[in-house]
C-alpha positions in Angstrom: -1.6 -18.1 -34.6 0.9 -20.6 -33.1 2.6 -22.6 -35.6 2.6 -26.5 -35.7 5.3 -28.9 -36.6 3.6 -32.3 -36.4 3.7 -32.9 -40.1 7.0 -31.1 -40.8 10.4 -32.1 -39.5 11.6 -29.3 -37.1 14.9 -27.8 -37.9 18.0 -27.0 -35.8 20.2 -24.0 -36.1 23.4 -25.2 -37.4 26.4 -23.5 -39.2 25.0 -24.4 -42.7 21.8 -22.6 -41.8 23.6 -19.5 -40.4 26.0 -19.2 -43.4 23.0 -19.3 -45.8 21.1 -16.7 -43.8 24.0 -14.4 -43.7 24.9 -14.7 -47.3 21.4 -14.2 -48.3 21.0 -11.0 -46.4 24.6 -9.8 -47.2 25.6 -7.0 -49.5 24.8 -6.9 -53.2 26.7 -6.2 -56.2 30.5 -6.6 -56.4 30.9 -6.5 -52.7 28.3 -9.2 -52.2 30.0 -11.5 -54.7 33.4 -10.9 -53.0 31.8 -11.7 -49.7 30.1 -14.9 -50.8 33.5 -16.1 -52.2 35.4 -15.3 -49.2 32.9 -15.7 -46.6 31.4 -13.4 -44.0 32.7 -13.6 -40.5 29.7 -14.3 -38.0 31.3 -11.9 -35.4 30.9 -9.0 -37.9 27.2 -9.7 -38.5 24.8 -7.0 -37.1 21.4 -8.3 -38.4 20.3 -12.0 -38.5 17.0 -13.1 -40.3 15.9 -16.7 -39.4 12.1 -16.6 -39.9 10.0 -19.3 -41.6 12.6 -22.1 -41.1 10.5 -24.4 -38.6 13.2 -23.9 -36.0 12.4 -25.7 -32.8 15.3 -24.7 -30.5 17.3 -21.5 -30.2 21.1 -22.5 -30.4 24.5 -22.0 -31.8 24.4 -18.2 -31.9 27.2 -17.5 -29.5 29.4 -16.5 -32.5 27.4 -13.3 -33.3 29.2 -11.1 -30.6 27.9 -7.7 -32.1 24.3 -8.7 -33.3 21.8 -6.1 -32.7 18.8 -7.2 -34.5 17.6 -10.8 -34.4 14.4 -12.2 -36.2 13.1 -15.5 -35.2 9.4 -15.2 -35.9 7.1 -17.7 -37.7 9.0 -20.9 -36.4 8.1 -23.5 -33.9 10.2 -22.3 -30.8 8.8 -23.5 -27.5 11.5 -21.9 -25.1 13.6 -18.9 -25.0 17.2 -19.9 -24.6 20.6 -19.7 -26.1 20.4 -15.8 -26.3 22.9 -15.1 -23.1 25.8 -14.3 -25.4 24.0 -11.7 -27.4 24.4 -8.9 -25.0 24.4 -6.1 -27.7 20.9 -7.2 -29.1 18.5 -4.3 -29.3 15.7 -5.7 -31.4 14.3 -9.3 -31.0 11.3 -10.7 -32.8 9.8 -14.1 -31.3 6.4 -13.8 -32.7 4.3 -16.5 -34.1 6.0 -19.4 -32.0 4.8 -21.8 -29.3 6.5 -20.0 -26.3 4.6 -20.4 -23.1 6.8 -18.6 -20.6 9.0 -15.5 -20.8 12.4 -16.4 -19.7 16.1 -16.6 -20.6 16.3 -12.5 -21.2 18.5 -11.6 -18.3 21.6 -10.8 -20.2 19.8 -8.6 -22.9 20.0 -5.5 -20.9 20.2 -3.2 -24.1 17.1 -4.7 -25.6 14.5 -1.7 -26.7 12.1 -3.6 -28.9 10.7 -7.1 -27.8 7.8 -8.9 -29.8 6.3 -12.0 -28.6 3.1 -11.7 -30.4 0.9 -14.8 -31.1 2.4 -17.2 -28.7 1.0 -19.1 -25.6 2.1 -16.9 -22.6 -0.2 -16.3 -19.8 1.9 -14.3 -17.6 4.3 -11.2 -17.9 7.5 -12.1 -15.9 11.2 -12.6 -15.7 12.1 -9.3 -17.6 13.3 -7.2 -14.6 16.8 -6.5 -16.1 15.4 -5.1 -19.5 15.6 -1.5 -18.1 15.9 0.0 -21.7 12.7 -1.6 -23.2 10.7 0.9 -25.1 8.3 -1.2 -27.5 6.8 -4.5 -26.1 4.3 -6.6 -28.1 2.5 -9.3 -26.5 -0.8 -9.5 -28.2 -2.7 -12.5 -29.1 -1.5 -14.7 -26.2 -3.3 -16.2 -23.1 -2.9 -13.2 -20.7 -6.2 -13.0 -18.8 -5.4 -11.4 -15.4 -5.5 -7.5 -15.5 -3.3 -7.1 -12.5 -0.3 -8.7 -14.2 -0.1 -5.5 -16.3 1.3 -3.7 -13.2 4.7 -5.6 -13.7 5.2 -3.2 -16.6 5.4 -0.2 -14.2 9.0 -1.0 -13.6 9.9 -0.1 -17.3 10.3 3.6 -17.1 11.2 3.9 -20.8 8.2 1.7 -22.2 6.2 3.9 -24.7 4.4 1.4 -26.9 2.4 -1.7 -25.7 0.4 -4.1 -27.7 -2.1 -6.5 -25.8 -4.7 -6.8 -28.5 -6.1 -10.4 -28.9 -5.7 -11.4 -25.2 -8.7 -12.3 -23.0 -7.8 -9.4 -20.7 -8.9 -7.0 -23.4 -12.6 -8.1 -22.8 -12.5 -6.7 -19.3 -14.5 -3.7 -19.1 -12.0 -1.8 -17.1 -9.2 -2.5 -19.7 -9.4 0.7 -21.5 -9.0 2.9 -18.4 -6.9 0.5 -16.1 -3.9 0.5 -18.5 -3.5 4.2 -18.9 -4.0 4.9 -15.1 -1.2 2.3 -14.1 1.3 3.0 -17.0 1.2 6.7 -17.0 4.4 6.9 -19.3 2.7 4.9 -22.0 2.0 6.6 -25.3 0.4 4.0 -27.6 -1.7 1.2 -26.6 -2.8 -1.5 -29.1 -1.6 0.7 -31.9 -3.5 3.7 -31.0 -2.4 7.0 -29.4 -3.4 7.6 -25.6 -4.5 11.3 -25.5 -4.1 13.6 -22.6 -8.0 13.5 -21.7 -8.1 9.6 -21.4 -5.0 9.7 -19.2 -6.6 12.3 -16.9 -9.8 10.3 -16.8 -8.1 7.0 -16.1 -6.2 8.6 -13.3 -9.0 10.2 -11.8 -11.0 6.8 -11.9 -8.1 4.8 -10.3 -6.7 7.7 -8.1 -6.9 5.9 -4.8 -5.6 2.5 -6.1 -2.6 4.2 -8.0 -1.6 6.5 -4.8 -1.6 3.2 -2.8 0.6 1.4 -5.3 3.0 4.2 -5.6 3.3 4.5 -1.8 4.2 0.6 -1.5 6.6 1.1 -4.5 8.5 3.7 -2.7 8.6 1.7 0.3 9.9 -1.2 -1.5 12.4 0.8 -3.4 13.7 2.5 0.0 14.1 -0.8 1.5 15.9 -2.4 -1.4 18.2 0.6 -1.5 18.9 0.3 2.1 19.6 -3.3 1.9 21.9 -2.7 -1.1 23.8 0.0 1.0 24.1 -2.2 4.0 25.4 -5.3 1.9 28.0 -2.9 0.5 29.0 -1.6 3.8 29.2 -5.3 5.0 31.2 -6.4 2.1 33.7 -3.6 2.8 33.9 -4.6 6.6 34.3 -8.2 5.6 37.0 -7.4 2.9 38.9 -5.2 5.7 38.5 -8.2 8.1 40.0 -10.5 5.4 42.7 -8.3 4.7 43.6 -7.8 8.3 43.8 -11.7 8.6 45.7 -12.3 5.4 47.6 -9.2 4.6 50.2 -7.4 6.7 47.9 -5.8 9.2 48.6 -3.8 12.3 48.7 -6.8 14.7 50.5 -9.0 12.1 53.1 -6.6 11.5 53.6 -5.0 14.9 56.1 -7.6 15.9 57.7 -8.3 12.5 58.5 -4.9 10.9 61.9 -4.9 12.5 63.8 -8.0 11.6 66.5 -7.5 14.2 63.7 -7.2 17.0 62.2 -10.6 15.5 65.6 -12.3 15.7 66.0 -11.0 19.3 62.7 -12.6 20.3 64.0 -16.0 18.9 67.3 -15.8 21.0 67.8 -18.3 23.6 67.0 -17.0 27.2 64.3 -14.4 25.8 60.9 -15.4 27.2 58.4 -16.6 24.7 55.4 -14.9 26.5 55.6 -12.1 23.9 54.6 -14.6 21.0 51.8 -16.0 23.2 50.6 -12.6 24.0 50.4 -11.8 20.1 48.4 -14.8 19.4 46.0 -14.3 22.2 45.5 -10.5 21.3 44.8 -11.3 17.9 42.4 -14.1 18.8 40.6 -11.5 21.2 40.4 -8.9 18.3 38.8 -11.5 16.0 36.2 -12.4 18.6 35.4 -8.8 19.2 34.9 -8.1 15.6 32.7 -11.2 15.1 30.8 -10.2 18.1 30.2 -6.7 16.6 29.0 -8.0 13.3 26.6 -10.2 15.0 25.2 -7.4 17.1 24.9 -5.3 14.0 22.9 -8.0 12.2 20.7 -8.4 15.3 20.0 -4.7 15.3 19.4 -4.7 11.6 16.8 -7.5 11.9 15.1 -5.7 14.8 14.9 -2.4 12.7 13.6 -4.2 9.7 10.9 -5.9 11.9 10.0 -2.5 13.4 9.8 -0.7 9.9 7.4 -3.8 8.6 5.1 -3.2 11.5 5.2 0.5 11.0 4.5 -0.1 7.4 1.5 -2.2 8.2 0.1 0.2 10.6 0.4 3.1 8.1 -1.2 0.9 5.4 -4.2 0.1 7.8 -4.7 3.6 8.6 -4.5 4.6 5.1 -7.2 2.1 4.2 -9.3 3.4 6.9 -8.9 6.9 5.8 -9.8 6.0 2.2 -12.9 4.2 3.5 -13.8 7.3 5.7 -13.3 9.6 2.7 -15.4 7.3 0.5 -18.2 7.3 3.0 -18.0 11.2 3.3 -18.2 11.6 -0.5 -21.3 9.2 -0.7 -23.0 11.3 2.1 -22.0 14.5 0.5 -23.4 13.3 -2.8 -26.8 12.3 -1.2 -26.9 15.6 0.7 -26.3 17.5 -2.6 -29.1 15.5 -4.3 -31.5 16.3 -1.4 -30.6 20.0 -1.4 -31.0 20.1 -5.3 -34.3 18.4 -5.0 -35.5 20.7 -2.2 -34.3 23.7 -4.2 -36.2 22.8 -7.2 -39.3 22.3 -5.1 -38.9 25.8 -3.3 -38.7 27.4 -6.6 -42.0 26.2 -7.8 -43.3 26.6 -4.3 -42.1 30.3 -4.3 -43.7 31.0 -7.8 -47.2 29.5 -6.7 -46.8 31.6 -3.5 -46.4 34.6 -5.6 -49.4 34.0 -7.8 -51.5 33.3 -4.6 -50.5 36.6 -3.2 -51.4 38.3 -6.5 -54.9 36.5 -6.2 -55.4 37.5 -2.6 -54.7 41.3 -3.4 -57.0 41.1 -6.4 -59.6 39.6 -4.2 -59.2 42.3 -1.4 -59.5 45.1 -4.1 -62.8 43.4 -5.5 -64.2 43.0 -1.9 -63.5 46.7 -1.1 -65.3 47.5 -4.4 -68.2 45.3 -3.4 -68.6 47.1 -0.1 -68.4 50.5 -1.5 -71.0 49.3 -4.1 -73.4 48.0 -1.3 -73.1 51.1 0.6 -74.1 53.1 -2.5 -77.0 50.8 -3.3 -78.6 51.6 0.0 -79.8 54.8 -1.6 -81.9 52.7 -3.9 -85.7 52.1 -3.2 -86.1 48.8 -4.8 -84.4 46.5 -2.4 -85.1 43.3 -4.2 -83.7 44.6 -7.4 -80.5 45.8 -5.7 -80.0 42.6 -3.7 -80.2 40.5 -7.1 -77.7 43.0 -8.7 -75.4 42.6 -6.1 -75.5 38.7 -6.0 -75.1 38.8 -9.7 -72.2 40.9 -9.7 -70.6 38.8 -6.8 -71.0 35.6 -8.7 -69.5 37.3 -11.9 -66.5 38.4 -9.8 -66.0 35.1 -8.4 -65.9 33.4 -11.7 -63.5 36.0 -13.1 -61.4 35.4 -10.1 -61.5 31.6 -10.5 -60.7 31.9 -14.0 -57.7 34.1 -13.5 -56.5 31.8 -10.9 -56.7 28.8 -13.3 -54.9 30.7 -15.9 -52.1 31.7 -13.5 -51.7 28.1 -12.4 -51.8 26.6 -15.9 -49.2 29.3 -17.1 -46.9 28.5 -14.2 -47.2 24.7 -14.8 -46.7 25.3 -18.4 -43.6 27.4 -17.8 -42.0 24.6 -15.5 -42.9 21.9 -18.3 -41.3 23.9 -21.0 -38.2 24.7 -19.0 -37.5 21.0 -18.2 -38.4 20.0 -21.9 -35.9 22.6 -23.0 -33.1 21.5 -20.7 -33.5 17.9 -21.9 -33.4 18.9 -25.5 -30.3 21.0 -24.9 -28.6 18.3 -23.1 -29.5 15.6 -25.7 -28.1 18.0 -28.6 -25.0 18.7 -26.7 -24.3 14.9 -26.3 -25.1 14.3 -29.9 -22.7 17.0 -30.8 -19.9 15.6 -28.6 -20.3 12.1 -29.9 -20.3 13.4 -33.4 -17.0 15.2 -32.6 -15.3 12.2 -31.0 -16.5 9.9 -34.0 -14.8 12.4 -36.5 -11.7 12.6 -34.3 -11.4 8.9 -34.1 -12.1 8.4 -37.8 -9.4 11.0 -38.8 -6.7 9.3 -37.0 -7.7 5.9 -38.0 -7.3 7.2 -41.6 -4.1 8.6 -40.8 -2.9 5.4 -39.2 -4.1 3.3 -42.3 -2.4 5.8 -44.6 0.9 5.1 -42.6 0.4 1.4 -42.6 0.1 1.5 -46.5 3.3 3.7 -46.8 5.1 1.1 -44.6 3.9 -1.8 -46.7 4.9 0.1 -50.0 
């Protein structure tokens, strides 16, 4: 939480405060007593602790030439300043202050651990030169835009990031967005990012990450090309300045020989040689300037062409992504239709099989009935024979209907049991997986709590 100073007079970092802090954290024992009597030179101090002192402004730290660790937490600092001379700083703690903007860190190129926890910062910026940054804590601030996290991709050595307590953490995309766009990150909000989470996050944002990597490569190549061009142009300009000021070819071609120079100044010798020298030098200078101008024009044309080409490539890439997305959607719909049709065909094939069995039984019964009718013609009592045949036929039909109903019921029951079994197996598998994940998370949470208790002790 940001600290208030309305009721307390803010402090200033002066020599008295610095001497007190240095002596307090100095060596103990006999060496500490000698140090307190003789004093400790600020330029020999490596660590400095200035927390809980109600400091409003960072100042008067230029004397700490080799300082590597600076602790300014729990003050009322509103602006990051006065740190330009601390070029050897590796660890900086500015947590629990009233800072609203990240700035004033350009000279701290060796910084590895930076804490801005619990301030009023709403944007991550102005940290381009912190190439060695490994741990960055900016939790409990006012960061609400998830896309601002992409700024941290430039820090290739960043392994630990804390954003807990910011509004951005409430975004439903947060847990997968950070591992996808910061693939080198190992810990997020004090929790280890496992390999499975990274793979799932990358798969979820594959297209966006690929597009971002492409634009980063284009921008890097452009910057590298501009840097090489600037170096080359600086060399040309240096050579040109040396040519104008130093003993260049055209400035010395008539002065190397002192006797020849004296000869040119003798009475009666024409002065057109001196005039020719001046005009020739002027022509060379104009040619050089014209060449530089033409070079700049060609570079501008080439840069414009590359920009147009990049836009065309980006447009084609977006169209390709759109077409691929449409193809994937169509393919998914087609797969669902095929799956539905396949399930229907399985049921229809089993019903068709039962119907064929019924037809075969029916044909056998009909053949038996025909044979029985042929044999009954031998009987004398015609009415009795007819009644017997009709009763037998009705009985056969009833058995056939019962058999058909039994087979259809059996098929329907088999399908119902199969579907219920699949659902039951899936539910059990999901519950087992959730239990494993919960056990794994609880284990690592206990491990982290144990480590924190060890650190506190």
